N, C-alpha and C positions, 0 to 999 in steps of 0.2 A: 503493498504499500504508501501510494506517493502521498508525505507531507509537505502546508504548506513549504518550513523550514527549510527540507529538503531541494522543494523546488527553486527557495530565497538561494540556499549554499548552489547553487545549477547559476545562474541568473549572474551572480557575480562571477563565478571564474567564467562569464563568454568573457572576452575581448566588445569592446564599448562598439562598433561599427555594425555588431548583431543587432544592440539592446536596440535601436529602433523597428524592425522587423518583429522581434520579439511581444512589442509595445504595439504594433502593429493585427500581428493576430490571437494574443490576444483581448482584443475590444472586440475584436470579430466573431471571437464568440460566444461574448453574451446578446442574450435575446435582449429579442424586441417587449416594453413595457403595453402589456394588455390593452388595447383600447380604450381609455371609459364611456358609459356608453353612458348619455344622457336621456332623462328624461324629455319627453314632447309632451305638450298638449292640444286638448282640441277647445280651439277656440270659438270655435260654431261659430263662426263669421268669413268676411273675408277674405282667410289664410288656409282655410280647409284647404280645398279645392284645387294650391296652388303651388306651382314648387319654387316657393317662397325664395330658395337659390338661387332662383337660374333667374327671377324680380332682380335679385339681388343687385344679380356683376351687367343688369342691361340702362 
């Protein structure tokens, strides 16, 4: 089993030229945060049957 300390020791032994590649690799492993769903409201009026996003860009 690999521990953080063991990984840190290996990184400390690496030449400085490779550190940027390691950093990019580690950042690439991160997963994206799930997008939060937002509550929608029924306004019972003029905005119920139109695409509000489309109208906003007009």
